[in-house]
BALOBA-1460 file (C-alpha; in Angstrom, 3 decimals):
// residues 202
<rec num="1" residu="m" x="-269.035" y="-95.903" z="190.390"/>
<rec num="2" residu="k" x="-270.520" y="-96.104" z="186.892"/>
<rec num="3" residu="l" x="-268.883" y="-98.200" z="184.198"/>
<rec num="4" residu="d" x="-267.055" y="-96.012" z="181.696"/>
<rec num="5" residu="l" x="-267.055" y="-98.069" z="178.498"/>
<rec num="6" residu="i" x="-264.756" y="-95.638" z="176.705"/>
<rec num="7" residu="s" x="-261.961" y="-96.346" z="179.176"/>
<rec num="8" residu="f" x="-262.941" y="-99.914" z="180.136"/>
<rec num="9" residu="v" x="-262.969" y="-101.496" z="176.660"/>
<rec num="10" residu="p" x="-259.409" y="-100.568" z="175.577"/>
<rec num="11" residu="e" x="-258.017" y="-101.396" z="179.025"/>
<rec num="12" residu="f" x="-259.878" y="-104.718" z="179.015"/>
<rec num="13" residu="l" x="-258.541" y="-105.598" z="175.552"/>
<rec num="14" residu="h" x="-255.040" y="-104.672" z="176.718"/>
<rec num="15" residu="a" x="-255.477" y="-107.019" z="179.693"/>
<rec num="16" residu="f" x="-256.799" y="-109.712" z="177.339"/>
<rec num="17" residu="l" x="-253.535" y="-109.500" z="175.405"/>
<rec num="18" residu="q" x="-251.951" y="-110.774" z="178.622"/>
<rec num="19" residu="n" x="-254.171" y="-113.863" z="178.361"/>
<rec num="20" residu="l" x="-252.994" y="-114.430" z="174.798"/>
<rec num="21" residu="w" x="-249.335" y="-113.778" z="175.676"/>
<rec num="22" residu="l" x="-249.475" y="-116.227" z="178.578"/>
<rec num="23" residu="g" x="-251.164" y="-118.760" z="176.295"/>
<rec num="24" residu="v" x="-248.389" y="-118.413" z="173.721"/>
<rec num="25" residu="v" x="-245.606" y="-118.809" z="176.299"/>
<rec num="26" residu="a" x="-247.297" y="-121.848" z="177.881"/>
<rec num="27" residu="l" x="-247.796" y="-123.374" z="174.430"/>
<rec num="28" residu="v" x="-244.119" y="-122.843" z="173.544"/>
<rec num="29" residu="i" x="-243.125" y="-124.622" z="176.760"/>
<rec num="30" residu="g" x="-245.545" y="-127.404" z="175.850"/>
<rec num="31" residu="l" x="-244.008" y="-127.754" z="172.392"/>
<rec num="32" residu="v" x="-240.425" y="-127.686" z="173.673"/>
<rec num="33" residu="l" x="-241.135" y="-130.463" z="176.196"/>
<rec num="34" residu="g" x="-244.136" y="-132.306" z="174.756"/>
<rec num="35" residu="l" x="-242.790" y="-133.033" z="171.273"/>
<rec num="36" residu="p" x="-239.466" y="-134.600" z="172.429"/>
<rec num="37" residu="l" x="-241.276" y="-136.635" z="175.083"/>
<rec num="38" residu="a" x="-243.621" y="-137.975" z="172.403"/>
<rec num="39" residu="r" x="-240.624" y="-139.001" z="170.288"/>
<rec num="40" residu="i" x="-239.021" y="-140.747" z="173.270"/>
<rec num="41" residu="t" x="-242.031" y="-143.039" z="173.680"/>
<rec num="42" residu="f" x="-241.306" y="-144.505" z="170.231"/>
<rec num="43" residu="k" x="-237.560" y="-144.938" z="170.846"/>
<rec num="44" residu="s" x="-237.297" y="-146.846" z="174.119"/>
<rec num="45" residu="h" x="-239.720" y="-149.275" z="175.754"/>
<rec num="46" residu="f" x="-238.429" y="-148.505" z="179.263"/>
<rec num="47" residu="l" x="-238.365" y="-144.733" z="178.785"/>
<rec num="48" residu="s" x="-241.830" y="-144.821" z="177.227"/>
<rec num="49" residu="k" x="-243.247" y="-146.213" z="180.473"/>
<rec num="50" residu="v" x="-241.485" y="-143.493" z="182.471"/>
<rec num="51" residu="v" x="-242.674" y="-140.747" z="180.129"/>
<rec num="52" residu="n" x="-246.253" y="-142.066" z="180.008"/>
<rec num="53" residu="g" x="-246.347" y="-142.197" z="183.793"/>
<rec num="54" residu="m" x="-245.099" y="-138.623" z="184.015"/>
<rec num="55" residu="v" x="-247.641" y="-137.409" z="181.447"/>
<rec num="56" residu="v" x="-250.469" y="-139.125" z="183.340"/>
<rec num="57" residu="f" x="-249.405" y="-137.093" z="186.386"/>
<rec num="58" residu="l" x="-249.216" y="-133.858" z="184.363"/>
<rec num="59" residu="r" x="-252.629" y="-134.541" z="182.851"/>
<rec num="60" residu="a" x="-254.339" y="-135.378" z="186.137"/>
<rec num="61" residu="i" x="-253.219" y="-132.595" z="188.484"/>
<rec num="62" residu="p" x="-255.394" y="-129.430" z="188.259"/>
<rec num="63" residu="v" x="-253.796" y="-126.195" z="187.039"/>
<rec num="64" residu="f" x="-255.154" y="-124.407" z="190.110"/>
<rec num="65" residu="i" x="-253.310" y="-126.756" z="192.468"/>
<rec num="66" residu="v" x="-250.021" y="-126.590" z="190.550"/>
<rec num="67" residu="m" x="-250.267" y="-122.815" z="190.426"/>
<rec num="68" residu="y" x="-250.604" y="-122.459" z="194.199"/>
<rec num="69" residu="i" x="-247.866" y="-125.017" z="194.916"/>
<rec num="70" residu="a" x="-245.541" y="-123.217" z="192.490"/>
<rec num="71" residu="l" x="-246.303" y="-119.839" z="194.059"/>
<rec num="72" residu="g" x="-245.604" y="-121.273" z="197.506"/>
<rec num="73" residu="i" x="-242.238" y="-122.639" z="196.388"/>
<rec num="74" residu="l" x="-241.283" y="-119.473" z="194.508"/>
<rec num="75" residu="t" x="-242.082" y="-117.260" z="197.498"/>
<rec num="76" residu="m" x="-240.375" y="-119.387" z="200.152"/>
<rec num="77" residu="t" x="-237.239" y="-117.258" z="200.049"/>
<rec num="78" residu="t" x="-238.519" y="-114.060" z="198.478"/>
<rec num="79" residu="t" x="-241.615" y="-111.872" z="198.525"/>
<rec num="80" residu="i" x="-244.021" y="-111.465" z="195.623"/>
<rec num="81" residu="a" x="-242.686" y="-108.954" z="193.122"/>
<rec num="82" residu="d" x="-244.767" y="-107.412" z="190.376"/>
<rec num="83" residu="t" x="-242.163" y="-105.236" z="188.696"/>
<rec num="84" residu="n" x="-241.863" y="-107.069" z="185.388"/>
<rec num="85" residu="i" x="-243.731" y="-109.381" z="183.034"/>
<rec num="86" residu="f" x="-242.262" y="-112.437" z="184.769"/>
<rec num="87" residu="s" x="-243.450" y="-111.631" z="188.286"/>
<rec num="88" residu="m" x="-243.868" y="-114.421" z="190.841"/>
<rec num="89" residu="p" x="-247.633" y="-114.853" z="190.207"/>
<rec num="90" residu="v" x="-247.070" y="-114.935" z="186.431"/>
<rec num="91" residu="c" x="-244.309" y="-117.548" z="186.782"/>
<rec num="92" residu="a" x="-246.510" y="-119.661" z="189.058"/>
<rec num="93" residu="l" x="-249.368" y="-119.433" z="186.564"/>
<rec num="94" residu="l" x="-247.078" y="-120.401" z="183.673"/>
<rec num="95" residu="i" x="-245.829" y="-123.437" z="185.584"/>
<rec num="96" residu="g" x="-249.411" y="-124.538" z="186.183"/>
<rec num="97" residu="l" x="-250.394" y="-123.954" z="182.565"/>
<rec num="98" residu="s" x="-247.298" y="-125.790" z="181.342"/>
<rec num="99" residu="f" x="-248.412" y="-128.993" z="183.050"/>
<rec num="100" residu="s" x="-251.572" y="-128.926" z="180.947"/>
<rec num="101" residu="s" x="-249.808" y="-127.711" z="177.813"/>
<rec num="102" residu="v" x="-247.079" y="-130.366" z="177.867"/>
<rec num="103" residu="s" x="-249.552" y="-133.224" z="178.330"/>
<rec num="104" residu="s" x="-251.865" y="-131.912" z="175.583"/>
<rec num="105" residu="v" x="-249.038" y="-131.386" z="173.090"/>
<rec num="106" residu="f" x="-247.683" y="-134.836" z="173.993"/>
<rec num="107" residu="d" x="-251.064" y="-136.465" z="173.228"/>
<rec num="108" residu="a" x="-251.354" y="-134.620" z="169.910"/>
<rec num="109" residu="a" x="-247.783" y="-135.525" z="168.920"/>
<rec num="110" residu="v" x="-248.204" y="-139.206" z="169.818"/>
<rec num="111" residu="d" x="-251.347" y="-139.452" z="167.678"/>
<rec num="112" residu="s" x="-249.557" y="-137.701" z="164.820"/>
<rec num="113" residu="i" x="-246.516" y="-139.996" z="164.971"/>
<rec num="114" residu="k" x="-248.745" y="-143.077" z="165.045"/>
<rec num="115" residu="c" x="-250.594" y="-141.870" z="161.955"/>
<rec num="116" residu="r" x="-247.346" y="-141.054" z="160.157"/>
<rec num="117" residu="n" x="-245.873" y="-144.464" z="160.973"/>
<rec num="118" residu="a" x="-249.043" y="-146.058" z="159.608"/>
<rec num="119" residu="g" x="-248.645" y="-144.125" z="156.371"/>
<rec num="120" residu="k" x="-251.587" y="-141.823" z="157.106"/>
<rec num="121" residu="t" x="-249.861" y="-138.548" z="156.222"/>
<rec num="122" residu="r" x="-253.063" y="-136.516" z="156.007"/>
<rec num="123" residu="e" x="-254.202" y="-137.577" z="159.479"/>
<rec num="124" residu="a" x="-250.700" y="-136.925" z="160.854"/>
<rec num="125" residu="m" x="-250.894" y="-133.309" z="159.679"/>
<rec num="126" residu="l" x="-253.915" y="-132.770" z="161.909"/>
<rec num="127" residu="i" x="-251.403" y="-132.111" z="164.685"/>
<rec num="128" residu="i" x="-251.361" y="-128.496" z="163.476"/>
<rec num="129" residu="p" x="-255.042" y="-127.708" z="164.208"/>
<rec num="130" residu="n" x="-254.740" y="-129.832" z="167.352"/>
<rec num="131" residu="i" x="-251.875" y="-127.625" z="168.573"/>
<rec num="132" residu="f" x="-254.029" y="-124.589" z="167.795"/>
<rec num="133" residu="r" x="-256.766" y="-126.187" z="169.891"/>
<rec num="134" residu="v" x="-254.290" y="-126.552" z="172.773"/>
<rec num="135" residu="f" x="-253.478" y="-122.847" z="172.519"/>
<rec num="136" residu="v" x="-257.156" y="-121.871" z="172.755"/>
<rec num="137" residu="s" x="-257.586" y="-124.060" z="175.822"/>
<rec num="138" residu="v" x="-254.491" y="-122.669" z="177.536"/>
<rec num="139" residu="a" x="-255.284" y="-119.040" z="176.649"/>
<rec num="140" residu="t" x="-258.722" y="-119.261" z="178.280"/>
<rec num="141" residu="t" x="-257.349" y="-121.136" z="181.297"/>
<rec num="142" residu="t" x="-255.051" y="-118.189" z="182.062"/>
<rec num="143" residu="s" x="-258.060" y="-116.631" z="183.785"/>
<rec num="144" residu="v" x="-257.305" y="-118.749" z="186.872"/>
<rec num="145" residu="g" x="-254.387" y="-116.351" z="187.372"/>
<rec num="146" residu="a" x="-256.919" y="-113.851" z="188.699"/>
<rec num="147" residu="a" x="-256.747" y="-115.782" z="191.983"/>
<rec num="148" residu="l" x="-253.070" y="-114.825" z="192.283"/>
<rec num="149" residu="g" x="-253.500" y="-111.249" z="191.103"/>
<rec num="150" residu="v" x="-252.096" y="-111.785" z="187.615"/>
<rec num="151" residu="k" x="-253.135" y="-108.746" z="185.595"/>
<rec num="152" residu="e" x="-255.172" y="-110.300" z="182.797"/>
<rec num="153" residu="a" x="-258.700" y="-109.763" z="181.496"/>
<rec num="154" residu="v" x="-260.583" y="-111.576" z="184.269"/>
<rec num="155" residu="s" x="-258.498" y="-110.005" z="187.035"/>
<rec num="156" residu="f" x="-259.004" y="-106.545" z="185.528"/>
<rec num="157" residu="s" x="-262.757" y="-107.121" z="185.227"/>
<rec num="158" residu="l" x="-263.083" y="-108.334" z="188.822"/>
<rec num="159" residu="t" x="-261.125" y="-105.331" z="190.090"/>
<rec num="160" residu="t" x="-263.391" y="-103.020" z="188.099"/>
<rec num="161" residu="a" x="-266.518" y="-104.771" z="189.384"/>
<rec num="162" residu="e" x="-265.388" y="-104.402" z="193.002"/>
<rec num="163" residu="r" x="-265.310" y="-100.615" z="192.594"/>
<rec num="164" residu="m" x="-268.908" y="-100.544" z="191.339"/>
<rec num="165" residu="t" x="-271.545" y="-99.720" z="193.949"/>
<rec num="166" residu="n" x="-274.564" y="-101.046" z="192.052"/>
<rec num="167" residu="p" x="-274.882" y="-104.890" z="192.177"/>
<rec num="168" residu="a" x="-276.830" y="-104.848" z="188.909"/>
<rec num="169" residu="d" x="-273.966" y="-103.073" z="187.162"/>
<rec num="170" residu="r" x="-271.546" y="-105.677" z="188.509"/>
<rec num="171" residu="l" x="-273.726" y="-108.462" z="187.162"/>
<rec num="172" residu="v" x="-273.938" y="-106.828" z="183.720"/>
<rec num="173" residu="l" x="-270.159" y="-106.397" z="183.658"/>
<rec num="174" residu="v" x="-269.510" y="-110.042" z="184.583"/>
<rec num="175" residu="l" x="-272.047" y="-111.240" z="182.003"/>
<rec num="176" residu="c" x="-270.468" y="-109.102" z="179.282"/>
<rec num="177" residu="v" x="-266.972" y="-110.364" z="180.105"/>
<rec num="178" residu="s" x="-268.262" y="-113.952" z="180.139"/>
<rec num="179" residu="l" x="-269.925" y="-113.373" z="176.757"/>
<rec num="180" residu="f" x="-266.648" y="-112.017" z="175.390"/>
<rec num="181" residu="f" x="-264.807" y="-115.202" z="176.356"/>
<rec num="182" residu="v" x="-267.609" y="-117.371" z="174.937"/>
<rec num="183" residu="v" x="-267.426" y="-115.510" z="171.613"/>
<rec num="184" residu="f" x="-263.623" y="-115.828" z="171.604"/>
<rec num="185" residu="v" x="-263.774" y="-119.594" z="172.151"/>
<rec num="186" residu="l" x="-266.509" y="-120.057" z="169.536"/>
<rec num="187" residu="l" x="-264.539" y="-117.986" z="167.017"/>
<rec num="188" residu="m" x="-261.386" y="-120.007" z="167.656"/>
<rec num="189" residu="r" x="-263.326" y="-123.265" z="167.304"/>
<rec num="190" residu="w" x="-264.724" y="-122.045" z="164.005"/>
<rec num="191" residu="l" x="-261.197" y="-121.299" z="162.765"/>
<rec num="192" residu="i" x="-260.035" y="-124.721" z="163.966"/>
<rec num="193" residu="n" x="-262.900" y="-126.445" z="162.116"/>
<rec num="194" residu="i" x="-262.004" y="-124.566" z="158.938"/>
<rec num="195" residu="s" x="-258.353" y="-125.587" z="159.256"/>
<rec num="196" residu="v" x="-259.347" y="-129.221" z="159.854"/>
<rec num="197" residu="k" x="-261.538" y="-129.211" z="156.735"/>
<rec num="198" residu="n" x="-258.707" y="-127.681" z="154.701"/>
<rec num="199" residu="f" x="-256.290" y="-130.383" z="155.868"/>
<rec num="200" residu="a" x="-258.865" y="-133.046" z="155.017"/>
<rec num="201" residu="r" x="-258.959" y="-131.788" z="151.425"/>
<rec num="202" residu="v" x="-255.179" y="-132.011" z="150.989"/>
């Protein structure tokens, strides 16, 4: 099988939208849980210890491990279904990503609250580019979903590569996909740096 760029590129970009969509959903979960947890740490000494202990756990456990544990739990009483956007593998991936998202948003919110309480309003506003940074990290981490069959850019690329008979073509495809993700991350970092500089001028 030869790689048909005319059909591959639009299908790949469509699959990449899944990466971005998953990143957005995981980030929303992180915001919904991470921001209140950060506030709690400044309200109660006892609860702050509980929350900090929980966040340490969320921060330490790998997404890959959480994803497989979640999939195992979700499929204990039912089989894997892939009939909608919230299929079992997607839900398991989102649970895994949420662990990372919640802890990252929590860290950003805690730093922001500390700066605000110290009267450093400008530094406190840096939570916005920091949240954007969390999104970039989560959106690229969605690629681990390929291990569960989640239909995103990496999974689509691997499936395409498996149908190719020439090993050299497979290598070129993987390198091109890797380069795409590198360019995406570099572009997002550039946008983050611009936003940080703009906040610093305020």
